[in-house]
C-alpha positions as CSV (number, residue, x, y, z in Angstrom):
1,M,0.0,0.0,0.0
2,A,2.8,2.4,0.8
3,R,4.5,1.7,-2.6
4,L,1.2,2.4,-4.4
5,A,1.0,5.7,-2.4
6,R,4.5,6.6,-3.5
7,V,3.8,5.9,-7.1
8,I,0.6,7.8,-7.1
9,G,2.3,10.8,-5.3
10,A,5.1,10.7,-7.9
11,C,2.7,10.5,-10.7
12,A,0.6,13.4,-9.3
13,F,3.9,15.4,-9.2
14,A,4.5,14.5,-12.8
15,V,1.1,15.7,-13.9
16,A,1.6,18.9,-12.1
17,T,5.0,19.5,-13.7
18,S,4.2,18.1,-17.2
19,A,3.4,21.5,-18.5
20,L,7.1,22.4,-18.0
21,A,8.2,19.5,-20.2
22,T,9.4,20.0,-23.7
23,P,6.7,18.8,-26.1
24,G,7.7,16.4,-28.8
25,V,10.8,14.3,-29.3
26,A,13.2,14.3,-32.3
27,A,13.2,11.3,-34.6
28,A,16.7,10.4,-33.4
29,E,17.4,8.5,-30.2
30,V,17.2,10.7,-27.0
31,T,18.7,9.9,-23.6
32,V,17.1,11.4,-20.5
33,P,19.4,11.0,-17.4
34,F,18.2,10.7,-13.8
35,Q,19.8,9.7,-10.5
36,I,19.1,7.5,-7.6
37,N,20.6,8.8,-4.4
38,P,21.8,6.3,-1.7
39,A,21.6,6.6,2.1
40,S,21.7,8.5,4.2
41,Y,18.5,10.5,3.4
42,G,19.1,10.8,-0.3
43,N,22.6,12.4,-0.1
44,P,23.3,13.4,-3.8
45,S,27.0,12.8,-3.2
46,G,26.4,9.3,-2.0
47,S,28.6,7.8,0.7
48,F,32.0,6.0,0.7
49,D,30.5,2.6,0.1
50,V,27.4,3.5,-2.0
51,P,27.9,6.1,-4.8
52,P,24.9,7.6,-6.6
53,S,23.4,5.4,-9.3
54,R,23.4,7.1,-12.7
55,C,20.4,5.9,-14.7
56,A,19.0,7.0,-18.1
57,V,16.0,6.4,-20.3
58,R,16.7,5.8,-24.0
59,I,13.9,7.1,-26.2
60,G,13.5,6.5,-29.9
61,E,14.8,3.0,-30.4
62,T,11.3,1.7,-31.0
63,E,8.1,3.6,-31.3
64,G,6.0,3.5,-28.2
65,S,8.7,2.0,-25.9
66,V,11.7,3.1,-23.9
67,T,14.7,1.4,-22.3
68,V,15.8,2.2,-18.8
69,T,19.6,1.6,-18.4
70,G,22.7,3.2,-17.0
71,S,24.0,6.6,-18.2
72,K,27.7,5.5,-18.1
73,P,29.5,4.2,-21.3
74,E,27.9,1.0,-22.6
75,G,24.8,1.3,-20.4
76,W,26.4,0.7,-17.0
77,G,25.7,2.8,-13.8
78,C,22.1,2.0,-12.9
79,L,20.9,-0.4,-10.2
80,I,20.9,-4.1,-10.8
81,Y,17.5,-5.8,-10.3
82,A,15.6,-2.7,-9.3
83,Q,11.8,-2.0,-9.7
84,V,10.5,0.4,-12.3
85,D,6.9,1.8,-12.0
86,W,5.7,3.9,-14.9
87,L,2.5,5.8,-15.9
88,N,1.6,7.2,-19.3
89,L,0.0,10.5,-18.4
90,T,-1.5,10.8,-21.8
91,T,-3.2,7.4,-22.1
92,G,-3.5,6.4,-18.4
93,A,-1.6,3.1,-19.1
94,S,0.7,2.0,-16.3
95,G,3.0,-0.9,-15.5
96,T,5.8,-2.3,-13.5
97,A,9.1,-3.9,-14.7
98,R,12.3,-5.1,-13.1
99,M,15.8,-4.2,-14.2
100,S,17.8,-7.2,-15.4
101,D,20.6,-8.7,-13.3
102,G,23.5,-7.3,-15.2
103,L,25.2,-10.7,-15.6
104,N,27.5,-12.0,-18.4
105,G,28.7,-8.5,-19.4
106,F,25.3,-7.2,-20.2
107,P,24.3,-4.0,-18.3
108,P,21.1,-4.0,-16.3
109,E,18.2,-2.6,-18.3
110,A,14.4,-2.8,-18.6
111,T,12.4,-2.2,-21.7
112,L,9.0,-0.6,-21.1
113,A,6.1,-0.7,-23.6
114,T,4.6,2.6,-22.5
115,G,2.9,3.6,-25.7
116,S,3.2,7.1,-27.1
117,G,2.7,10.1,-24.8
118,Q,4.0,11.8,-21.7
119,V,5.4,9.2,-19.3
120,A,6.6,9.4,-15.7
121,L,8.7,6.7,-14.0
122,V,9.9,5.9,-10.6
123,L,12.9,3.5,-10.2
124,H,13.7,2.2,-6.7
125,P,15.8,-0.6,-5.2
126,L,14.1,-3.7,-4.1
127,P,14.5,-4.4,-0.4
128,G,17.9,-3.4,0.6
129,P,19.6,-0.2,1.9
130,P,17.5,3.0,2.1
131,M,17.7,5.0,-1.1
132,T,15.8,7.9,-2.6
133,P,14.0,6.6,-5.7
134,G,14.9,8.0,-9.1
135,F,12.2,9.9,-11.0
136,A,12.0,11.0,-14.6
137,T,9.4,12.3,-17.0
138,F,9.7,12.3,-20.8
139,T,7.8,12.2,-24.0
140,V,7.6,8.9,-26.0
141,P,7.0,9.1,-29.8
């Protein structure tokens, strides 16, 4: 129930701020970076043992879908096996996905079939250390 309340709160925030978003997306692939801040209390600099996770959303690879991955070279830098909750603010469609495990040299990623429109997502670690969830809004062609 608490997770649902967090997702609804994040989505309400996205709806309120969607007017500030840039309309439309170029035909080329676009990358939207976002960050997940580790303990304690979402410190943006991280700590000695847990640096910030640098994630990104790749838009434009396939119409109506996006890929959540790391923003470092070759797709690294995001959480392994984290949960992604998303809401298409245009159509009302929503869903949940899990980041892959990042094994065998493949970076962790999740492909979301969001459909076209303004989308908000929240990425948060599965049970583990306290972290501030990552949040992003973007337009999917």
